[in-house]
C-alpha positions in Angstrom: -161.1 -57.1 -64.7 -163.6 -56.8 -61.9 -166.3 -59.1 -60.6 -169.2 -57.6 -58.6 -170.8 -59.7 -55.9 -174.2 -58.9 -54.4 -175.4 -59.8 -51.0 -178.2 -59.0 -48.5 -181.2 -60.5 -50.2 -183.8 -62.5 -48.4 -187.5 -62.8 -47.6 -189.1 -59.7 -46.0 -192.6 -58.5 -45.3 -194.4 -55.8 -47.2 -193.5 -52.4 -45.9 -190.1 -53.5 -44.7 -186.8 -51.9 -45.7 -183.8 -53.8 -47.0 -180.3 -52.9 -48.0 -178.4 -54.8 -50.6 -174.6 -54.7 -50.9 -172.3 -54.8 -53.9 -168.7 -55.6 -53.3 -166.1 -57.0 -55.6 -164.8 -60.6 -55.5 -162.2 -59.9 -58.1 -160.3 -56.6 -58.6 -161.4 -53.3 -57.1 -163.6 -50.3 -57.9 -161.7 -47.6 -59.8 -162.5 -44.0 -60.4 -164.3 -44.1 -63.7 -166.5 -47.1 -62.9 -170.3 -46.7 -63.2 -172.1 -48.9 -60.7 -175.7 -49.8 -61.6 -178.4 -51.7 -59.8 -180.9 -53.7 -61.9 -183.7 -56.1 -61.0 -185.5 -58.9 -62.9 -188.9 -60.1 -61.7 -190.2 -63.5 -62.8 -191.4 -63.5 -66.4 -190.2 -59.9 -66.9 -187.2 -58.2 -68.5 -184.4 -56.9 -66.5 -184.9 -53.2 -65.6 -182.6 -50.6 -64.3 -183.1 -49.1 -60.9 -180.3 -46.5 -60.9 -176.6 -45.8 -61.2 -173.8 -44.1 -59.3 -170.4 -43.0 -60.5 -167.7 -44.4 -58.3 -165.5 -41.3 -58.3 -168.0 -38.4 -58.0 -170.9 -40.3 -56.5 -173.3 -38.9 -59.0 -176.6 -40.7 -58.8 -179.4 -41.2 -61.4 -182.6 -43.2 -60.9 -185.1 -44.6 -63.3 -188.3 -42.5 -63.1 -190.3 -45.4 -61.8 -187.8 -46.1 -59.1 -187.6 -42.6 -57.6 -188.5 -42.2 -54.0 -188.2 -45.7 -52.5 -184.7 -46.6 -53.7 -181.3 -45.1 -52.7 -177.9 -46.0 -54.1 -174.7 -45.0 -52.3 -171.1 -46.0 -52.1 -168.2 -45.8 -49.8 -164.6 -45.6 -50.9 -163.0 -47.0 -47.7 -165.3 -50.0 -47.6 -164.9 -50.5 -51.3 -168.6 -51.2 -51.6 -171.9 -49.9 -53.0 -175.4 -50.4 -51.6 -179.0 -50.3 -52.7 -181.4 -49.3 -49.9 -185.0 -50.0 -50.4 -187.9 -48.7 -48.4 -191.6 -49.6 -48.2 -191.1 -52.9 -50.1 -194.1 -54.3 -52.0 -194.8 -57.8 -53.2 -194.2 -56.5 -56.8 -190.6 -55.7 -55.8 -189.9 -59.4 -55.6 -187.1 -60.0 -58.1 -183.5 -60.9 -58.5 -181.4 -57.8 -57.9 -178.1 -57.4 -59.8 -175.2 -55.1 -59.4 -173.1 -54.2 -62.5 -169.9 -52.3 -63.0 -169.3 -50.6 -66.3 -165.7 -50.0 -67.0 -164.9 -48.3 -70.3 -167.1 -50.2 -72.7 -167.3 -53.5 -70.7 -170.1 -54.3 -68.3 -169.4 -56.8 -65.5 -172.4 -58.5 -63.9 -172.8 -60.1 -60.5 -174.7 -63.3 -59.9 -177.7 -61.5 -58.3 -179.4 -61.8 -55.0 -183.0 -62.8 -54.5 -185.4 -60.5 -52.8 -188.9 -61.9 -51.9 -191.5 -59.6 -50.5 -194.4 -61.4 -48.8 -197.8 -59.7 -48.3 
Protein backbone atom coordinates (compact mmCIF):
# COMPACT_ATOMS: atom_id res chain seq x y z
CA UNK A 1 0.00 0.00 0.00
CA UNK A 2 1.09 3.56 -0.63
CA UNK A 3 -0.38 6.90 0.42
CA UNK A 4 0.42 10.05 -1.58
CA UNK A 5 0.71 13.35 0.22
CA UNK A 6 0.58 16.69 -1.60
CA UNK A 7 2.06 19.94 -0.38
CA UNK A 8 2.99 23.36 -1.66
CA UNK A 9 -0.38 24.92 -2.31
CA UNK A 10 -1.28 28.44 -1.30
CA UNK A 11 -2.47 31.81 -2.51
CA UNK A 12 -0.55 33.35 -5.39
CA UNK A 13 -0.96 36.24 -7.82
CA UNK A 14 -1.89 35.84 -11.45
CA UNK A 15 1.26 35.32 -13.48
CA UNK A 16 3.16 33.67 -10.63
CA UNK A 17 4.74 30.22 -10.71
CA UNK A 18 4.20 27.52 -8.13
CA UNK A 19 5.55 24.03 -7.57
CA UNK A 20 3.52 21.36 -5.82
CA UNK A 21 5.11 18.30 -4.28
CA UNK A 22 3.89 14.72 -4.07
CA UNK A 23 5.58 12.56 -1.46
CA UNK A 24 4.37 9.39 0.24
CA UNK A 25 3.28 9.24 3.84
CA UNK A 26 2.89 5.45 3.75
CA UNK A 27 5.07 3.12 1.70
CA UNK A 28 7.33 4.22 -1.12
CA UNK A 29 7.25 4.71 -4.86
CA UNK A 30 8.10 1.57 -6.85
CA UNK A 31 9.15 1.02 -10.43
CA UNK A 32 5.83 0.40 -12.16
CA UNK A 33 3.94 3.19 -10.41
CA UNK A 34 2.15 5.75 -12.53
CA UNK A 35 2.02 9.14 -10.82
CA UNK A 36 -0.69 11.51 -11.97
CA UNK A 37 -1.67 15.06 -11.14
CA UNK A 38 -5.31 16.12 -11.24
CA UNK A 39 -7.20 19.21 -10.24
CA UNK A 40 -10.76 20.00 -9.30
CA UNK A 41 -12.08 23.53 -9.51
CA UNK A 42 -15.18 24.62 -7.56
CA UNK A 43 -18.31 23.25 -9.19
CA UNK A 44 -16.37 21.30 -11.81
CA UNK A 45 -15.31 17.72 -12.30
CA UNK A 46 -11.84 16.51 -11.51
CA UNK A 47 -9.60 16.74 -14.56
CA UNK A 48 -6.24 15.20 -15.31
CA UNK A 49 -3.22 17.41 -15.80
CA UNK A 50 -0.68 14.75 -16.70
CA UNK A 51 1.17 11.63 -15.71
CA UNK A 52 4.70 10.37 -15.22
CA UNK A 53 5.93 6.81 -14.91
CA UNK A 54 8.12 6.39 -11.86
CA UNK A 55 10.67 4.06 -13.45
CA UNK A 56 11.19 5.51 -16.91
CA UNK A 57 10.02 9.05 -16.21
CA UNK A 58 7.83 9.09 -19.31
CA UNK A 59 5.47 12.04 -19.22
CA UNK A 60 2.12 12.69 -20.84
CA UNK A 61 -0.05 15.77 -20.52
CA UNK A 62 -3.67 16.50 -21.22
CA UNK A 63 -3.91 18.60 -24.36
CA UNK A 64 -5.35 21.58 -22.51
CA UNK A 65 -2.54 21.47 -19.96
CA UNK A 66 0.41 21.51 -22.34
CA UNK A 67 2.79 24.41 -22.08
CA UNK A 68 2.32 25.77 -18.56
CA UNK A 69 2.58 22.58 -16.50
CA UNK A 70 5.60 20.33 -16.01
CA UNK A 71 5.67 17.06 -14.08
CA UNK A 72 8.92 15.53 -12.90
CA UNK A 73 10.20 13.10 -10.30
CA UNK A 74 13.39 12.31 -8.39
CA UNK A 75 14.33 8.82 -7.23
CA UNK A 76 16.65 9.89 -4.47
CA UNK A 77 14.18 12.32 -3.00
CA UNK A 78 11.32 9.84 -3.43
CA UNK A 79 9.12 12.63 -4.66
CA UNK A 80 7.27 13.95 -7.68
CA UNK A 81 6.42 17.56 -8.49
CA UNK A 82 4.03 19.62 -10.54
CA UNK A 83 5.51 22.93 -11.66
CA UNK A 84 3.06 25.55 -12.90
CA UNK A 85 3.91 28.74 -14.77
CA UNK A 86 1.85 31.77 -15.65
CA UNK A 87 -0.92 30.96 -13.22
CA UNK A 88 -4.38 32.34 -13.95
CA UNK A 89 -7.42 32.79 -11.71
CA UNK A 90 -9.06 29.88 -13.55
CA UNK A 91 -6.26 27.62 -12.26
CA UNK A 92 -7.77 27.97 -8.79
CA UNK A 93 -8.53 24.43 -7.68
CA UNK A 94 -7.63 21.62 -5.35
CA UNK A 95 -4.68 19.77 -6.83
CA UNK A 96 -4.35 16.04 -6.28
CA UNK A 97 -1.58 13.53 -6.71
CA UNK A 98 -2.45 9.91 -7.38
CA UNK A 99 -0.40 6.77 -7.64
CA UNK A 100 -1.64 3.91 -9.76
CA UNK A 101 -0.13 0.59 -8.79
CA UNK A 102 -1.36 -2.40 -10.75
CA UNK A 103 -5.14 -1.82 -10.89
CA UNK A 104 -5.42 0.24 -7.70
CA UNK A 105 -5.32 4.05 -7.59
CA UNK A 106 -4.28 5.74 -4.37
CA UNK A 107 -5.26 9.38 -3.85
CA UNK A 108 -3.81 12.10 -1.72
CA UNK A 109 -5.91 14.58 0.23
CA UNK A 110 -5.18 17.41 -2.17
CA UNK A 111 -3.68 20.85 -1.78
CA UNK A 112 -5.53 24.10 -2.44
CA UNK A 113 -4.16 26.56 -4.97
CA UNK A 114 -5.83 29.95 -5.17
CA UNK A 115 -4.81 32.42 -7.87
CA UNK A 116 -5.86 36.00 -7.27
CA UNK A 117 -6.20 38.52 -10.08
